[in-house]
C-alpha positions as MATLAB code, in Angstrom:
seq = 'MKNIFNQISIYPFIACNAFCVKNKVEKDITFWGFSFFLMIISTTVILTSSVGYFRETIWGISSAEECYTFMKVLLTFSVWTNSEQILSVKEQKPGHIRSLDCIRFFSTCWVVTVHAPTTWILFYTHRYLRLTPPIITFIWVFIVYGPYIQGVFEASYLNQISLQIKTCRNYWWRNLLFINNFDNSESGSSTACYNISWYLAVDMQLYLIAPIVLVAFYFSLSAGTSLILAGCIGSIITTYLLFEKYDIPADMIGNGDQKYFFDVVYSKPWVRCTPYLIGLLNGYLLAVHGNRKLRLNRIFCFCAWIIAFIIAGFCLFANYDYDRGVHWSIFSRASFYNFHRIGWAFFICWVVGANHMGWSGPINNFMSHPIWQPLGRLSYCAYIVHLVVLYYFLNVGGVLHYYSAWEVILYIVIPTSFLSYVVAFVLSCLFEIPTLNSYSAWKDVLKVSTIHNLTGQCQNDTNTWMKSLEIFATISTECIVMNKCTMKELKILEDNLYAVQQLDSFGQFPGPGLLEIKTLYDGSYQECNRISDKKYNTNYCYLLITPGKNVSCAVTSSTPLYASLPFRIAVCLPDSCDHQDMISIFNQMSPYPFTACSAFCVRNEVEKDSAFWGYTIFLMVMVSIAILASSVDYTREIVYGISSQKEENLVMKILLTFSFWTNAE';
ca = [
       0.000    0.000    0.000;
       2.870    2.377    0.795;
       4.524    1.576   -2.544;
       1.315    2.185   -4.473;
       0.787    5.573   -2.824;
       4.413    6.636   -3.256;
       4.366    5.676   -6.943;
       1.028    7.157   -8.004;
       0.751   10.203   -5.725;
       1.338   13.559   -7.401;
       1.654   15.314   -4.013;
       4.923   15.972   -2.153;
       4.226   13.411    0.567;
       5.699    9.982    1.385;
       3.613    7.178    2.918;
       5.262    5.693    6.030;
       2.687    3.307    7.547;
      -0.665    1.774    6.650;
      -3.646    1.262    8.979;
      -6.598   -0.581    7.447;
     -10.254   -1.114    8.278;
      -9.920   -4.878    7.834;
      -7.058   -6.787    9.457;
      -6.535  -10.527    9.547;
      -6.836  -11.895   13.103;
      -5.255  -15.255   13.890;
      -7.120  -17.450   16.384;
      -4.271  -18.598   18.627;
      -4.267  -20.698   21.798;
      -5.173  -17.623   23.856;
      -8.355  -17.158   21.831;
      -9.469  -20.769   22.205;
      -8.404  -21.017   25.858;
     -10.241  -17.874   26.951;
     -13.270  -18.764   24.810;
     -13.396  -22.156   26.539;
     -13.175  -20.396   29.923;
     -16.095  -18.120   29.004;
     -18.098  -21.143   27.820;
     -17.575  -22.816   31.211;
     -18.610  -19.640   33.038;
     -21.667  -19.235   30.781;
     -22.693  -22.866   31.310;
     -22.284  -22.464   35.071;
     -24.351  -19.279   35.003;
     -27.163  -20.897   32.992;
     -27.213  -23.961   35.261;
     -27.124  -22.030   38.545;
     -29.656  -19.479   37.298;
     -32.071  -22.282   36.423;
     -31.535  -23.975   39.795;
     -31.950  -20.677   41.671;
     -35.088  -19.772   39.728;
     -36.858  -23.118   40.227;
     -35.802  -23.390   43.897;
     -37.211  -19.960   44.704;
     -40.332  -19.817   42.502;
     -41.524  -23.432   42.617;
     -40.250  -24.801   45.936;
     -39.994  -21.480   47.794;
     -36.389  -22.076   48.892;
     -34.499  -18.783   49.137;
     -30.817  -18.730   48.156;
     -30.126  -16.522   51.186;
     -31.084  -19.421   53.484;
     -28.694  -21.940   51.893;
     -26.511  -23.589   54.538;
     -24.203  -25.768   52.438;
     -21.076  -23.855   51.429;
     -20.681  -25.598   48.053;
     -24.247  -24.796   47.003;
     -23.910  -21.267   48.403;
     -20.773  -20.630   46.303;
     -22.406  -22.208   43.242;
     -25.486  -19.992   43.549;
     -23.314  -16.861   43.537;
     -23.233  -17.276   39.732;
     -27.034  -17.205   39.457;
     -28.189  -14.290   37.299;
     -31.612  -14.661   38.932;
     -30.147  -13.762   42.342;
     -27.453  -11.344   41.142;
     -29.919   -9.314   39.054;
     -32.080   -8.828   42.119;
     -29.039   -7.692   44.089;
     -28.048   -5.133   41.429;
     -31.497   -3.821   40.535;
     -33.006   -3.776   44.024;
     -34.318   -0.366   45.048;
     -34.853   -0.165   48.787;
     -34.498    2.090   51.789;
     -30.830    2.165   52.731;
     -29.425    1.684   56.204;
     -28.859    4.754   58.380;
     -25.457    6.264   57.636;
     -25.607    5.389   53.941;
     -24.911    8.471   51.809;
     -27.660    8.094   49.240;
     -26.583   10.840   46.830;
     -23.352    8.962   46.025;
     -25.233    6.614   43.664;
     -26.280    9.600   41.573;
     -22.740   11.027   41.629;
     -21.282    7.674   40.513;
     -23.666    7.476   37.563;
     -23.044   11.001   36.276;
     -19.293   10.639   36.863;
     -19.288    7.593   34.595;
     -21.265    9.449   31.919;
     -18.796   12.336   32.194;
     -15.884    9.930   31.649;
     -17.626    8.591   28.527;
     -18.042   12.168   27.292;
     -14.363   12.969   27.877;
     -13.255    9.841   26.013;
     -15.565   10.616   23.090;
     -13.650   12.040   20.064;
     -13.844   15.494   21.134;
      -9.515   -6.260   60.080;
      -6.514   -4.540   57.834;
      -5.923   -7.799   55.920;
      -9.676   -8.154   55.343;
      -9.778   -4.395   54.682;
      -7.348   -4.891   51.795;
      -8.556   -8.353   50.744;
     -12.146   -7.210   50.278;
     -11.021   -4.247   48.181;
      -8.717   -6.369   46.023;
     -11.374   -9.030   45.406;
     -13.909   -6.281   44.720;
     -11.827   -4.612   41.996;
      -9.671   -7.320   40.436;
     -11.951   -9.978   38.836;
     -13.961   -7.562   36.622;
     -10.936   -5.601   35.343;
      -8.696   -8.631   34.714;
     -11.513  -10.572   33.053;
     -12.360   -7.640   30.813;
      -8.697   -7.061   29.913;
      -8.570  -10.639   28.649;
     -11.814  -10.077   26.753;
     -10.075   -7.037   25.262;
      -6.958   -9.072   24.396;
      -8.840  -11.981   22.835;
     -11.771  -10.280   21.107;
     -10.504   -6.694   20.729;
      -8.780   -7.401   17.375;
     -12.209   -8.062   15.863;
     -13.241   -4.438   16.516;
     -12.382   -3.075   13.088;
     -13.692   -0.094   11.177;
     -13.077    3.377    9.819;
     -12.547    4.926   13.254;
      -9.916    2.356   14.249;
      -8.007    2.838   11.002;
      -8.185    6.636   11.228;
      -6.792    6.506   14.772;
      -3.785    4.468   13.560;
      -5.001    1.126   14.934;
      -4.667    2.196   18.571;
      -6.618   -0.856   19.756;
      -4.110   -3.223   18.158;
      -1.226   -1.406   19.850;
      -2.937   -1.569   23.256;
      -3.703   -5.270   22.788;
      -0.050   -6.048   22.064;
       0.926   -4.181   25.221;
      -1.705   -6.007   27.292;
      -0.442   -9.406   26.145;
       2.930   -8.633   27.707;
       2.023   -6.422   30.672;
      -1.463   -7.475   31.852;
       0.104   -8.670   35.116;
       0.850   -5.038   36.039;
      -2.913   -4.450   36.179;
      -3.218   -7.495   38.428;
      -0.810   -5.812   40.882;
      -2.309   -2.329   40.334;
       1.044   -0.788   39.363;
       0.151   -0.061   35.732;
       0.265    3.710   36.287;
       4.043    3.510   36.722;
       4.978    3.429   33.041;
       8.461    3.395   31.534;
       7.378    5.228   28.388;
      10.358    7.561   28.713;
      12.495    4.680   27.459;
      10.350    4.502   24.357;
       8.329    1.371   25.177;
       4.981    1.901   26.864;
       3.825   -0.695   29.408;
       0.369    0.827   29.941;
      -2.263   -1.857   29.333;
      -5.797   -0.590   28.645;
      -5.219    3.149   29.010;
      -8.091    4.067   31.333;
      -7.100    1.474   33.957;
      -4.449    3.837   35.378;
      -7.196    5.338   37.547;
      -7.887    1.981   39.234;
      -4.206    1.660   40.108;
      -4.156    5.142   41.667;
      -7.349    4.393   43.575;
      -5.897    1.159   44.987;
      -2.605    2.821   45.934;
      -4.406    5.588   47.805;
      -6.628    2.974   49.438;
      -3.487    1.283   50.787;
      -2.478    4.393   52.737;
      -6.009    5.234   53.933;
      -5.659    3.196   57.188;
      -2.831    5.506   58.283;
      -5.267    8.424   58.198;
      -8.030    6.370   59.832;
      -5.727    5.383   62.695;
      -4.875    9.064   63.206;
      -8.606    9.894   63.323;
      -9.051    7.123   65.882;
      -6.838    9.041   68.300;
      -8.316   12.483   67.619;
      -9.856   14.711   64.976;
      -6.893   17.078   65.184;
      -4.391   14.260   64.574;
      -6.237   13.056   61.485;
      -6.779   16.574   60.163;
      -3.111   17.460   60.695;
      -2.029   14.364   58.777;
      -4.386   15.187   55.903;
      -3.198   18.805   55.846;
       0.431   17.658   55.747;
      -0.337   15.276   52.887;
      -2.094   17.985   50.869;
       0.743   20.488   51.392;
       3.309   17.859   50.391;
       1.342   17.042   47.235;
       1.011   20.733   46.286;
       4.749   21.359   46.718;
       5.588   18.206   44.738;
       3.350   19.342   41.876;
       5.018   22.759   41.721;
       8.463   21.114   41.607;
       7.457   18.671   38.860;
       5.936   21.438   36.727;
       9.127   23.479   37.120;
      11.412   20.581   36.201;
       9.495   19.191   33.200;
       7.685   22.337   31.915;
       4.377   20.459   32.146;
       1.160   21.949   30.661;
      -1.976   22.554   32.736;
      -3.948   20.183   30.498;
      -3.482   18.251   27.253;
      -4.285   21.264   25.025;
      -2.387   24.380   26.154;
       1.300   25.338   26.096;
       3.960   23.190   27.767;
       5.787   19.910   27.129;
       3.010   17.372   26.517;
       5.433   14.431   26.581;
       5.576   14.316   30.387;
       2.021   15.371   31.230;
       0.454   11.924   31.621;
       3.394    9.951   33.014;
       4.797   12.516   35.451;
       1.724   14.160   37.027;
      -1.600   13.003   35.574;
      -1.436    9.336   36.658;
       0.641    9.549   39.832;
      -0.823    9.058   43.339;
       1.311   11.757   45.007;
      -0.307   14.321   42.696;
      -3.803   12.812   42.813;
      -3.940   12.349   46.588;
      -5.326   15.783   47.589;
      -8.984   15.118   46.592;
      -8.746   11.652   48.152;
      -7.482   13.028   51.474;
     -10.147   15.748   51.511;
     -12.742   13.041   50.845;
     -11.448   11.014   53.814;
     -11.894   14.040   56.073;
     -15.415   14.586   54.750;
     -16.258   10.906   55.243;
     -15.001   10.970   58.829;
     -17.065   14.059   59.675;
     -20.202   12.503   58.162;
     -19.597    9.211   59.984;
     -19.211   10.942   63.361;
     -21.695   13.810   63.040;
     -23.936   12.627   60.183;
     -26.819   11.607   62.445;
     -27.078   14.921   64.302;
     -29.039   16.668   61.527;
     -27.825   20.176   62.295;
     -30.184   22.953   61.207;
     -28.722   25.777   59.113;
     -30.309   29.068   58.122;
     -31.855   28.858   54.636;
     -30.081   32.007   53.481;
     -26.765   30.568   54.669;
     -27.457   27.289   52.818;
     -28.422   29.173   49.641;
     -25.232   31.264   49.794;
     -23.153   28.143   50.421;
     -24.640   26.488   47.332;
     -23.910   29.595   45.237;
     -20.291   29.609   46.430;
     -20.004   25.878   45.702;
     -21.253   26.353   42.125;
     -18.859   29.289   41.632;
     -15.960   27.070   42.738;
     -17.148   24.309   40.386;
     -17.400   26.823   37.543;
     -13.841   27.980   38.197;
     -12.606   24.362   38.108;
     -14.330   23.729   34.762;
     -13.803   26.987   32.876;
     -10.780   28.787   34.367;
      -8.534   27.332   31.635;
     -10.793   28.507   28.784;
      -8.385   31.202   27.546;
      -5.421   28.907   28.102;
      -6.913   26.283   25.778;
      -7.597   29.001   23.190;
      -3.878   29.791   23.014;
      -3.118   32.299   25.785;
       0.364   31.599   27.154;
       0.538   30.667   30.838;
       3.676   30.671   32.962;
       4.833   27.525   34.743;
       3.619   28.920   38.072;
       0.148   29.677   36.634;
      -0.115   26.198   35.116;
       0.968   24.480   38.334;
      -1.364   26.653   40.422;
      -4.351   25.833   38.234;
      -3.499   22.124   38.219;
      -3.180   22.068   42.010;
      -6.134   24.154   43.060;
      -8.736   23.205   40.464;
      -8.606   19.622   41.830;
      -8.780   20.842   45.416;
     -11.679   23.151   44.533;
     -13.534   20.321   42.797;
     -12.998   18.092   45.857;
     -14.517   20.759   48.125;
     -17.474   21.120   45.732;
     -18.177   17.358   45.757;
     -17.760   17.224   49.556;
     -20.279   20.032   49.960;
     -22.785   18.322   47.644;
     -22.452   14.999   49.478;
     -22.498   16.559   52.945;
     -25.375   18.957   52.238;
     -27.513   16.155   50.795;
     -26.763   13.868   53.724;
     -27.409   16.533   56.366;
     -30.614   17.813   54.721;
     -29.322   21.202   53.550;
     -30.079   20.823   49.846;
     -33.880   20.727   49.447;
     -34.982   19.592   45.964;
     -31.397   18.771   44.963;
     -31.373   16.017   47.586;
     -34.771   14.750   46.391;
     -33.276   14.305   42.923;
     -29.842   12.949   43.839;
     -31.046   10.619   46.615;
     -33.829    9.048   44.560;
     -33.734    5.223   44.730;
     -33.550    5.008   40.920;
     -29.823    5.803   41.126;
     -29.053    2.758   43.298;
     -28.742    0.157   40.483;
     -26.827    2.615   38.291;
     -24.477    3.432   41.169;
     -23.763   -0.277   41.737;
     -22.891   -0.710   38.067;
     -20.664    2.384   37.815;
     -17.410    0.466   38.402;
     -18.051   -2.102   35.678;
     -19.416    0.633   33.392;
     -16.154    2.546   33.788;
     -14.192   -0.584   32.850;
     -16.162   -1.433   29.699;
     -17.062    2.010   28.367;
     -13.906    2.555   26.279;
     -14.257   -0.700   24.320;
     -17.998   -0.091   23.920;
     -17.165    3.386   22.616;
     -14.600    1.982   20.157;
     -17.106   -0.581   18.913;
     -19.912    1.968   18.601;
     -17.722    4.388   16.643;
     -16.397    1.689   14.308;
     -19.782    0.239   13.364;
     -21.073    3.752   12.657;
     -18.818    4.364    9.650;
     -17.339    7.803    8.995;
     -17.946   10.277   11.841;
     -19.840   13.452   11.107;
     -20.834   15.862   13.874;
     -20.906   19.599   14.135;
     -21.613   20.499   17.756;
     -21.280   19.265   21.318;
     -25.001   18.522   21.387;
     -24.636   16.140   18.454;
     -21.784   14.381   20.219;
     -23.979   13.985   23.311;
     -27.069   12.857   21.385;
     -25.404   10.532   18.876;
     -22.418    9.222   20.839;
     -22.497    9.866   24.598;
     -26.085    8.808   25.366;
     -26.131    5.574   23.293;
     -22.600    4.649   24.412;
     -23.493    5.222   28.073;
     -26.594    3.064   27.676;
     -24.660    0.243   25.992;
     -21.891    0.535   28.607;
     -24.377   -0.044   31.421;
     -25.913   -3.001   29.576;
     -22.484   -4.626   29.175;
     -21.605   -3.631   32.761;
     -24.715   -5.452   33.991;
     -23.529   -8.663   32.304;
     -19.959   -8.255   33.591;
     -21.199   -7.574   37.121;
     -23.547  -10.588   37.117;
     -20.863  -12.933   35.782;
     -17.785  -11.856   37.726;
     -18.151   -8.969   40.204;
     -21.085  -10.129   42.338;
     -20.192  -13.870   42.249;
     -16.709  -13.020   43.538;
     -18.056  -10.835   46.354;
     -20.736  -13.348   47.340;
     -18.251  -16.243   47.225;
     -15.903  -14.236   49.419;
     -18.767  -13.566   51.841;
     -19.703  -17.256   51.861;
     -16.173  -18.380   52.691;
     -15.797  -15.570   55.214;
     -19.003  -16.778   56.892;
     -17.642  -20.327   56.940;
     -14.456  -19.142   58.633;
     -16.462  -17.045   61.079;
     -18.914  -19.842   61.937;
     -16.128  -22.399   62.193;
     -14.669  -20.627   65.217;
     -16.386  -23.461   67.125;
     -14.127  -26.276   66.016;
     -12.707  -29.659   66.996;
     -16.133  -31.316   66.817;
     -17.050  -34.625   65.197;
     -18.169  -34.546   61.564;
     -21.962  -34.277   61.655;
     -21.917  -32.360   64.934;
     -19.642  -29.746   63.310;
     -22.060  -29.386   60.371;
     -25.136  -29.108   62.597;
     -23.436  -26.595   64.913;
     -22.344  -24.470   61.937;
     -25.930  -24.529   60.651;
     -27.204  -23.364   64.036;
     -24.639  -20.563   64.366;
     -25.286  -19.391   60.803;
     -29.039  -19.290   61.416;
     -28.478  -17.242   64.573;
     -26.396  -14.762   62.577;
     -28.997  -14.511   59.790;
     -31.808  -13.975   62.305;
     -29.832  -11.279   64.144;
     -28.911   -9.463   60.908;
     -32.404   -9.490   59.389;
     -34.176   -8.606   62.637;
     -31.779   -5.684   63.177;
     -32.544   -4.384   59.679;
     -36.268   -4.690   60.344;
     -35.947   -2.792   63.626;
     -33.836   -0.047   62.038;
     -36.187    0.345   59.064;
     -39.251   -0.076   61.296;
     -40.690   -2.547   58.785;
     -40.061   -6.008   57.320;
     -40.629   -7.205   53.775;
     -42.420  -10.499   53.145;
     -39.110  -12.038   52.107;
     -37.452  -10.901   55.341;
     -40.353  -12.276   57.394;
     -39.982  -15.629   55.618;
     -36.251  -15.698   56.399;
     -36.943  -14.854   60.060;
     -39.545  -17.616   60.275;
     -37.186  -20.190   58.751;
     -34.379  -19.322   61.178;
     -36.493  -18.820   64.315;
     -35.649  -22.357   65.447;
     -32.063  -21.252   66.202;
     -33.260  -18.571   68.628;
     -35.690  -21.016   70.248;
     -32.874  -23.517   70.643;
     -30.753  -20.903   72.401;
     -33.761  -19.812   74.459;
     -34.248  -23.354   75.771;
     -30.862  -23.156   77.519;
     -30.775  -22.650   81.264;
     -30.893  -18.938   82.125;
     -27.318  -18.528   83.231;
     -26.091  -16.613   85.132;
     -28.957  -15.934   87.517;
     -30.712  -12.582   87.946;
     -28.590  -11.518   90.931;
     -25.381  -12.297   92.771;
     -27.268  -13.358   95.915;
     -29.483  -15.743   93.937;
     -26.735  -18.138   92.863;
     -28.102  -21.652   92.326;
     -26.409  -24.925   91.563;
     -29.032  -25.961   88.987;
     -30.067  -23.790   86.021;
     -32.974  -25.475   84.269;
     -34.010  -24.691   80.719;
     -37.062  -25.691   78.696;
     -37.156  -29.367   77.765;
     -40.451  -28.867   75.898;
     -39.054  -26.026   73.763;
     -35.970  -28.078   72.924;
     -38.195  -30.952   71.816;
     -40.442  -28.703   69.705;
     -37.608  -27.557   67.445;
     -36.239  -31.060   66.918;
     -36.382  -32.090   63.242;
     -36.444  -28.447   62.057;
     -32.921  -28.711   60.667;
     -31.572  -31.556   62.795;
     -32.543  -33.530   65.897;
     -31.809  -31.917   69.252;
     -30.897  -33.323   72.644;
     -31.610  -31.789   76.052;
     -28.638  -32.147   78.387;
     -27.170  -30.882   81.640;
     -23.560  -29.763   81.746;
     -21.595  -29.991   84.965;
     -19.619  -26.748   85.123;
     -16.938  -25.425   87.433;
     -15.951  -21.785   88.110;
     -13.021  -20.479   86.058;
     -12.271  -20.314   82.345;
     -10.389  -23.317   80.948;
      -9.567  -24.667   84.407;
      -8.965  -28.258   85.419;
     -12.068  -30.259   86.296;
     -10.218  -32.547   88.690;
     -11.181  -32.083   92.352;
      -8.232  -32.288   94.738;
      -7.649  -31.478   98.377;
      -6.543  -27.972   97.387;
      -9.674  -27.275   95.316;
     -11.739  -24.398   96.819;
     -15.146  -25.327   98.187;
     -17.030  -23.187   95.626;
     -15.227  -24.969   92.777;
     -16.361  -28.377   94.005;
     -20.051  -27.454   94.031;
     -22.099  -29.311   91.382;
     -23.134  -26.352   89.178;
     -25.371  -27.657   86.386;
     -26.814  -25.829   83.413;
     -29.297  -27.123   80.850;
     -28.403  -26.896   77.152;
     -30.135  -27.855   73.918;
     -27.625  -29.003   71.305;
     -27.661  -31.131   68.125;
     -28.271  -34.805   68.788;
     -25.312  -35.647   66.536;
     -22.963  -34.237   69.200;
     -21.501  -36.583   71.759;
     -20.735  -35.562   75.333;
     -17.241  -34.322   74.511;
     -18.633  -32.217   71.637;
     -21.131  -30.563   73.973;
     -18.395  -29.729   76.450;
     -16.312  -28.214   73.617;
     -19.240  -26.137   72.303;
     -19.980  -24.654   75.726;
     -16.331  -23.908   76.497;
     -15.819  -22.183   73.121;
     -19.012  -20.142   72.907;
     -19.723  -19.242   76.535;
     -18.613  -15.722   77.551;
     -18.857  -16.598   81.249;
     -15.931  -17.677   83.497;
     -17.021  -21.307   83.792;
     -15.655  -24.528   82.326;
     -17.849  -27.478   81.361;
     -16.542  -30.786   82.682;
     -19.216  -33.409   82.007;
     -22.480  -33.826   80.109;
     -25.602  -35.764   81.150;
     -28.297  -36.032   78.471;
     -31.927  -37.084   78.285;
     -31.065  -39.268   75.307;
     -27.769  -41.117   75.422;
     -26.280  -43.362   72.802;
     -26.130  -46.934   74.138;
     -23.709  -49.396   72.595;
     -25.287  -52.793   71.838;
     -22.617  -55.214   73.096;
     -22.546  -59.031   73.244;
     -24.441  -59.077   76.551;
     -27.250  -57.065   74.972;
     -27.579  -59.334   71.963;
     -27.094  -62.568   73.994;
     -29.731  -61.712   76.565;
     -32.095  -60.395   73.872;
     -31.847  -63.704   72.023;
     -32.455  -65.563   75.284;
     -35.610  -63.506   75.935;
     -36.821  -64.053   72.371;
     -36.400  -67.815   72.812;
     -38.248  -67.742   76.140;
     -41.100  -65.656   74.722;
     -41.368  -67.963   71.721;
     -41.533  -71.001   74.024;
     -44.172  -69.290   76.176;
     -46.297  -68.422   73.127;
     -45.965  -71.951   71.756;
     -46.767  -73.559   75.139;
     -49.740  -71.238   75.726;
     -51.157  -72.007   72.271;
     -50.783  -75.769   72.754;
     -52.244  -75.652   76.273;
     -55.209  -73.526   75.167;
     -55.983  -75.759   72.184;
     -55.704  -79.006   74.207;
     -57.938  -77.774   77.000;
     -60.601  -75.813   75.067;
     -60.825  -77.827   71.864;
     -59.951  -81.331   72.995;
     -60.831  -81.075   76.721;
     -57.452  -82.422   77.825;
     -56.311  -80.873   81.102;
     -52.620  -80.068   81.469;
     -52.692  -81.453   84.995;
     -53.333  -84.977   83.613;
     -50.396  -84.841   81.177;
     -48.081  -87.838   81.632;
     -45.457  -87.126   78.922;
     -42.411  -85.535   80.602;
     -41.422  -83.277   77.650;
     -44.963  -81.987   77.258;
     -45.225  -81.525   80.997;
     -42.075  -79.326   81.025;
     -43.254  -77.370   77.969;
     -46.631  -76.620   79.521;
     -44.954  -75.108   82.583;
     -44.338  -72.033   80.363;
     -48.025  -71.701   79.381;
     -49.629  -68.375   80.236;
     -52.994  -70.099   80.086;
     -52.206  -72.458   82.949;
     -49.950  -70.129   84.928;
     -52.493  -67.310   84.870;
     -55.113  -69.694   86.200;
];
C-alpha cells in the first residue's frame, strides 16, 4: 500500500505506515483457551440461574437461606439472584450516603463524554477481590476479542486498539498488581495496558495508605486533620516542583511539554492524593456527626450552594483562555493544576455533605432518589467497559460526522453510556457479584467455624445453628432499624427462628442476681423438643460446670469449696454431638468464666454389646416357648378337653410349665 501511494501520488508526501479497516486476526491458543473459559462460566451461570429460579419460585427455597457452602458458592453465579441484588431499590441503612449513587452514575457518563472524540488484611482483601476480577476478566476479553473491533474509526486513529492489545499481552500482570500507572514510556516502550485502567491503580494505591489516616482519626480529629493537611501540602509542593522541572502543561491542550504530562503528574498518586485526602476528612465528619441533623439558616445554605457552584465553575472553565492559546507561565499552570482539583474536591464534599445533612432541598430529592441505586452499583463495571464499547460503537457507525457538542452527546455519549451499562450489567452478574458473594460465603464459613474440633456431623449441625443465629440477628436488626419487614425478610426470620428457640431453651445462666446463685439452672425441655427435626434432631442435656475459664475439672484437696459445688446448666444441642462435643461447644461459645466438665443427656447413645444381643436372644427364645406352650395348652384344653394337669409325657409336661394359660389360672 505504501509503494502504491508513493508511486502514483502527485503530491509531495511519502507514505510511512498503513492502517486498514480490515485486518486478519489469527485465532491462537489464547483465543481458544479464553473462549473455553467463558463457555464454562456461561454454562455455570445458565445452570445455577435455572436452579436458583426453580428453587425460589416453585419450591420457595431462598438462596439466602442456603446452609451448604458448596451450594452457596455455586449460587453466587445465578443471574436470577445477582440481578435482584443489582437492581433492588430499597431504603438504605442509616449512615448510607444516598446521593453517592447519583454522583457515581453522572461521573461515569462524564468519563464517557471525555473519552468521546472530542480487620486490615480483610480491609485490603475485600477491596482487592472487589476490583480485580472484573478488570482482569475484561482485559482478557479485550486481548482476545478486541482485534475483531475493526472499522473506519480504528483505522483513522492508527489502529490504537491493536497497539494496546499487544501491550496487554505482555504487561497485563501489572494491572493485576495495580502498578500499571508507573509506566516506563520515557524509554520509548509503553507498558500501559488498557489506558483508562491507570485510575484503578491510583485508587488502589491511595486505598493502601487510607488506614494511616483512619488510625490518626481514631486518636483524635486534630491528629487526622493534621495528617491530611500535611499530605495535601506535600502534594502541592511536589506538583510545583514537577511542573518546574518538566515544563508540564496545565492540560493536554495548552502550552507546555506534553510528553511528560500523563506519566509525570496526571497518573501519579502523590499528585492525585489531595482530593482523596479531603474526601477522607469529609467521610469521617459525616460518619461521626452525620446523624445529628444540624439545622442551618436557609439564606446561609443558599449562599453556600452559590459559592459551591462558583468554585465548580472555576474548576471547569478557568482554563478557557489557556486552551484558546493564551500563554501561561509555569507557576500559573501548576497553580491551576493544584487548586482546580482541590476546589472540585470541596465542591463534591459540599454536595455529598449537604444532601446527607438535609441542607439541599430539591437537589437532595433528585440525587437521593432510589432510581440511582442500580446505576451506582454498576458504575465500576461501566467505567471498565465504556472505552471498548465506545470503540465498537464508533467503528460500526462508519465515517464520523458531527458539528456540535449537542450532536456528540445525542449521537455518541447517550447511546454509548446506555450500551456501557448493559455490558456492565452482564460483567457484574458474571464476575463482580459472584466473587463478592463467594468471598462472603467463605468468610461466613471461617467465622462460623470458630467453634471447632467437633465430630463430623456435629460440626455441620453446629455451623448450621450458628449461621441461622447470625442470619436472624442481621435481618431482625434491619427490620428494627427500618421499622418494617418485607415479606421475604419475614420468611427468612420464620425459617431461622428455630435457632433462637434452641438458644432460648438453655438454662438462664447466670442468675438474675449475685445473691441468687443456684447450683441448677434449668431450661425448657419442651421447647428443645419442639424444634427437633427443624434442621436436625436436638438433645436436652445438663452440663456440669466449674468456676473459672479453661480450668482443670479434677477435684483435689486444694480445690476451693465453691469450685467443688455441682453447678449444672441445661443446654439444647444437636443430637449428633456426643458428650465431649457438647463440652467443647460450651467452652468455646460461653462468655462466662465457667468450664464445662461433664455432660448428662436425656437421650444417650447406648452401645449394643454381646451381653445385649445374647440376653435379647435368650428372651426371644423364652417368649417364643411361652407363646408356643400357651397355644398348645389352650388348644388341648378348650378344643380337645385335655387338662394339662393330667399330662403324663415328661417333655410336654415341662413345655406346659411355660403356658400363660395355665400359669395365669
